[in-house]
N, CA, C and O atoms as a GROMACS GRO file, in nm:
protein
  244
    1MET      N    1   0.085  -0.118   0.000
    1MET     CA    2   0.000   0.000   0.000
    1MET      C    3   0.089   0.124   0.000
    1MET      O    4   0.173   0.138   0.088
    2PRO      N    5   0.072   0.213  -0.096
    2PRO     CA    6   0.156   0.333  -0.100
    2PRO      C    7   0.122   0.428   0.015
    2PRO      O    8   0.008   0.436   0.061
    3TYR      N    9   0.224   0.499   0.058
    3TYR     CA   10   0.210   0.593   0.169
    3TYR      C   11   0.216   0.735   0.115
    3TYR      O   12   0.311   0.770   0.045
    4ALA      N   13   0.117   0.815   0.145
    4ALA     CA   14   0.114   0.955   0.103
    4ALA      C   15   0.118   1.042   0.228
    4ALA      O   16   0.027   1.038   0.311
    5ALA      N   17   0.222   1.121   0.239
    5ALA     CA   18   0.237   1.211   0.353
    5ALA      C   19   0.172   1.345   0.319
    5ALA      O   20   0.219   1.418   0.232
    6ALA      N   21   0.065   1.375   0.389
    6ALA     CA   22  -0.002   1.503   0.367
    6ALA      C   23   0.067   1.609   0.451
    6ALA      O   24   0.111   1.582   0.563
    7GLY      N   25   0.076   1.729   0.397
    7GLY     CA   26   0.140   1.837   0.472
    7GLY      C   27   0.152   1.962   0.389
    7GLY      O   28   0.114   1.964   0.272
    8LEU      N   29   0.205   2.064   0.449
    8LEU     CA   30   0.224   2.192   0.384
    8LEU      C   31   0.365   2.201   0.327
    8LEU      O   32   0.461   2.160   0.392
    9LYS      N   33   0.377   2.254   0.206
    9LYS     CA   34   0.508   2.276   0.145
    9LYS      C   35   0.549   2.424   0.156
    9LYS      O   36   0.667   2.456   0.164
   10GLN      N   37   0.449   2.512   0.157
   10GLN     CA   38   0.478   2.655   0.162
   10GLN      C   39   0.358   2.729   0.219
   10GLN      O   40   0.244   2.688   0.196
   11ILE      N   41   0.382   2.835   0.290
   11ILE     CA   42   0.278   2.921   0.344
   11ILE      C   43   0.297   3.060   0.285
   11ILE      O   44   0.408   3.113   0.284
   12VAL      N   45   0.189   3.117   0.234
   12VAL     CA   46   0.195   3.251   0.175
   12VAL      C   47   0.096   3.341   0.249
   12VAL      O   48  -0.019   3.304   0.269
   13MET      N   49   0.144   3.458   0.287
   13MET     CA   50   0.059   3.555   0.355
   13MET      C   51   0.052   3.682   0.272
   13MET      O   52   0.146   3.714   0.199
   14CYS      N   53  -0.061   3.755   0.283
   14CYS     CA   54  -0.076   3.884   0.215
   14CYS      C   55  -0.166   3.973   0.299
   14CYS      O   56  -0.218   3.930   0.402
   15ASN      N   57  -0.184   4.095   0.256
   15ASN     CA   58  -0.269   4.189   0.330
   15ASN      C   59  -0.414   4.143   0.327
   15ASN      O   60  -0.459   4.081   0.231
   16LYS      N   61  -0.487   4.175   0.433
   16LYS     CA   62  -0.626   4.135   0.447
   16LYS      C   63  -0.712   4.200   0.340
   16LYS      O   64  -0.700   4.319   0.313
   17GLY      N   65  -0.800   4.120   0.278
   17GLY     CA   66  -0.895   4.173   0.180
   17GLY      C   67  -0.841   4.183   0.039
   17GLY      O   68  -0.914   4.230  -0.049
   18THR      N   69  -0.719   4.142   0.013
   18THR     CA   70  -0.662   4.156  -0.122
   18THR      C   71  -0.647   4.021  -0.193
   18THR      O   72  -0.592   4.017  -0.303
   19LEU      N   73  -0.694   3.912  -0.135
   19LEU     CA   74  -0.675   3.781  -0.195
   19LEU      C   75  -0.766   3.759  -0.316
   19LEU      O   76  -0.728   3.685  -0.407
   20ALA      N   77  -0.885   3.822  -0.321
   20ALA     CA   78  -0.977   3.805  -0.433
   20ALA      C   79  -0.922   3.872  -0.560
   20ALA      O   80  -0.952   3.827  -0.670
   21THR      N   81  -0.844   3.977  -0.545
   21THR     CA   82  -0.782   4.044  -0.660
   21THR      C   83  -0.634   4.010  -0.660
   21THR      O   84  -0.598   3.897  -0.628
   22THR      N   85  -0.549   4.102  -0.695
   22THR     CA   86  -0.406   4.080  -0.689
   22THR      C   87  -0.360   4.094  -0.544
   22THR      O   88  -0.380   4.200  -0.484
   23PRO      N   89  -0.298   3.990  -0.487
   23PRO     CA   90  -0.252   4.001  -0.347
   23PRO      C   91  -0.149   4.113  -0.331
   23PRO      O   92  -0.058   4.128  -0.413
   24VAL      N   93  -0.164   4.191  -0.224
   24VAL     CA   94  -0.075   4.302  -0.195
   24VAL      C   95   0.025   4.257  -0.089
   24VAL      O   96  -0.013   4.195   0.010
   25ASP      N   97   0.152   4.288  -0.111
   25ASP     CA   98   0.261   4.254  -0.019
   25ASP      C   99   0.263   4.105   0.017
   25ASP      O  100   0.253   4.070   0.134
   26PRO      N  101   0.274   4.016  -0.084
   26PRO     CA  102   0.279   3.873  -0.050
   26PRO      C  103   0.413   3.836   0.015
   26PRO      O  104   0.519   3.884  -0.027
   27ILE      N  105   0.408   3.752   0.115
   27ILE     CA  106   0.527   3.702   0.183
   27ILE      C  107   0.519   3.549   0.180
   27ILE      O  108   0.424   3.491   0.233
   28ALA      N  109   0.617   3.484   0.117
   28ALA     CA  110   0.619   3.339   0.108
   28ALA      C  111   0.716   3.283   0.210
   28ALA      O  112   0.832   3.323   0.215
   29LEU      N  113   0.670   3.190   0.290
   29LEU     CA  114   0.751   3.124   0.390
   29LEU      C  115   0.771   2.979   0.347
   29LEU      O  116   0.676   2.900   0.350
   30GLY      N  117   0.890   2.944   0.306
   30GLY     CA  118   0.917   2.807   0.264
   30GLY      C  119   0.942   2.718   0.383
   30GLY      O  120   1.004   2.759   0.481
   31ILE      N  121   0.895   2.596   0.375
   31ILE     CA  122   0.919   2.498   0.479
   31ILE      C  123   1.020   2.399   0.425
   31ILE      O  124   0.996   2.336   0.322
   32ARG      N  125   1.131   2.385   0.491
   32ARG     CA  126   1.236   2.299   0.439
   32ARG      C  127   1.207   2.153   0.471
   32ARG      O  128   1.124   2.121   0.556
   33LYS      N  129   1.276   2.067   0.401
   33LYS     CA  130   1.259   1.923   0.420
   33LYS      C  131   1.327   1.878   0.548
   33LYS      O  132   1.394   1.957   0.615
   34ASP      N  133   1.310   1.750   0.580
   34ASP     CA  134   1.371   1.695   0.700
   34ASP      C  135   1.523   1.709   0.696
   34ASP      O  136   1.584   1.698   0.589
   35ALA      N  137   1.582   1.733   0.809
   35ALA     CA  138   1.727   1.744   0.820
   35ALA      C  139   1.775   1.655   0.934
   35ALA      O  140   1.700   1.628   1.028
   36VAL      N  141   1.896   1.611   0.924
   36VAL     CA  142   1.956   1.526   1.027
   36VAL      C  143   2.061   1.608   1.100
   36VAL      O  144   2.149   1.668   1.038
   37LEU      N  145   2.053   1.611   1.232
   37LEU     CA  146   2.150   1.682   1.314
   37LEU      C  147   2.243   1.579   1.378
   37LEU      O  148   2.199   1.491   1.452
   38THR      N  149   2.372   1.591   1.348
   38THR     CA  150   2.473   1.500   1.400
   38THR      C  151   2.554   1.572   1.508
   38THR      O  152   2.606   1.682   1.485
   39VAL      N  153   2.565   1.510   1.624
   39VAL     CA  154   2.640   1.567   1.736
   39VAL      C  155   2.763   1.480   1.760
   39VAL      O  156   2.750   1.361   1.787
   40ASN      N  157   2.881   1.539   1.750
   40ASN     CA  158   3.007   1.469   1.775
   40ASN      C  159   3.086   1.543   1.882
   40ASN      O  160   3.073   1.664   1.898
   41HIS      N  161   3.169   1.468   1.954
   41HIS     CA  162   3.258   1.530   2.053
   41HIS      C  163   3.374   1.596   1.980
   41HIS      O  164   3.424   1.543   1.881
   42PHE      N  165   3.417   1.711   2.030
   42PHE     CA  166   3.528   1.785   1.969
   42PHE      C  167   3.628   1.817   2.078
   42PHE      O  168   3.594   1.878   2.180
   43LYS      N  169   3.752   1.775   2.058
   43LYS     CA  170   3.859   1.796   2.155
   43LYS      C  171   3.820   1.745   2.294
   43LYS      O  172   3.827   1.817   2.393
   44GLN      N  173   3.778   1.620   2.297
   44GLN     CA  174   3.736   1.559   2.422
   44GLN      C  175   3.858   1.534   2.511
   44GLN      O  176   3.962   1.490   2.462
   45VAL      N  177   3.846   1.562   2.639
   45VAL     CA  178   3.957   1.547   2.732
   45VAL      C  179   3.931   1.428   2.825
   45VAL      O  180   3.816   1.388   2.846
   46GLU      N  181   4.039   1.374   2.879
   46GLU     CA  182   4.030   1.264   2.976
   46GLU      C  183   4.095   1.308   3.107
   46GLU      O  184   4.191   1.385   3.107
   47ASP      N  185   4.041   1.258   3.216
   47ASP     CA  186   4.105   1.286   3.344
   47ASP      C  187   4.204   1.174   3.376
   47ASP      O  188   4.228   1.086   3.293
   48TYR      N  189   4.262   1.176   3.494
   48TYR     CA  190   4.367   1.079   3.528
   48TYR      C  191   4.312   0.937   3.541
   48TYR      O  192   4.390   0.842   3.540
   49ARG      N  193   4.179   0.920   3.554
   49ARG     CA  194   4.119   0.786   3.562
   49ARG      C  195   4.065   0.738   3.427
   49ARG      O  196   3.988   0.643   3.421
   50LYS      N  197   4.106   0.804   3.320
   50LYS     CA  198   4.067   0.770   3.182
   50LYS      C  199   3.917   0.789   3.157
   50LYS      O  200   3.860   0.723   3.071
   51ARG      N  201   3.853   0.880   3.233
   51ARG     CA  202   3.713   0.913   3.209
   51ARG      C  203   3.708   1.024   3.106
   51ARG      O  204   3.782   1.122   3.115
   52LYS      N  205   3.619   1.010   3.008
   52LYS     CA  206   3.607   1.110   2.903
   52LYS      C  207   3.509   1.219   2.947
   52LYS      O  208   3.397   1.190   2.990
   53LEU      N  209   3.553   1.343   2.937
   53LEU     CA  210   3.474   1.458   2.979
   53LEU      C  211   3.435   1.541   2.857
   53LEU      O  212   3.509   1.548   2.759
   54HIS      N  213   3.320   1.604   2.865
   54HIS     CA  214   3.275   1.690   2.756
   54HIS      C  215   3.353   1.821   2.757
   54HIS      O  216   3.362   1.887   2.860
   55ASN      N  217   3.407   1.856   2.644
   55ASN     CA  218   3.475   1.984   2.632
   55ASN      C  219   3.394   2.073   2.538
   55ASN      O  220   3.345   2.179   2.578
   56MET      N  221   3.381   2.029   2.412
   56MET     CA  222   3.301   2.101   2.314
   56MET      C  223   3.226   2.000   2.230
   56MET      O  224   3.264   1.884   2.223
   57LEU      N  225   3.117   2.045   2.167
   57LEU     CA  226   3.040   1.959   2.078
   57LEU      C  227   3.043   2.017   1.938
   57LEU      O  228   3.038   2.139   1.919
   58GLN      N  229   3.052   1.930   1.839
   58GLN     CA  230   3.051   1.970   1.698
   58GLN      C  231   2.915   1.932   1.641
   58GLN      O  232   2.880   1.814   1.640
   59LEU      N  233   2.838   2.029   1.593
   59LEU     CA  234   2.705   2.005   1.538
   59LEU      C  235   2.710   2.018   1.386
   59LEU      O  236   2.763   2.116   1.334
   60GLN      N  237   2.655   1.919   1.316
   60GLN     CA  238   2.652   1.920   1.170
   60GLN      C  239   2.511   1.887   1.124
   60GLN      O  240   2.443   1.804   1.183
   61THR      N  241   2.467   1.953   1.017
   61THR     CA  242   2.337   1.920   0.958
   61THR      C  243   2.357   1.844   0.830
   61THR      O  244   2.259   1.808   0.764
   0.00000   0.00000   0.00000
């Protein structure tokens, strides 16, 4: 059975009362597709008992 994901691709706004004719001051807001956020340790330090401590995090999309 095919899967169809319903949703919005873009939202457009304009001044009130102008949609029946030419829209005045249209503003288009694009909705981006799914993104993956990857979190990696950056310059991780160890203490004298070899425990790894957080120093900085590297974020990638």
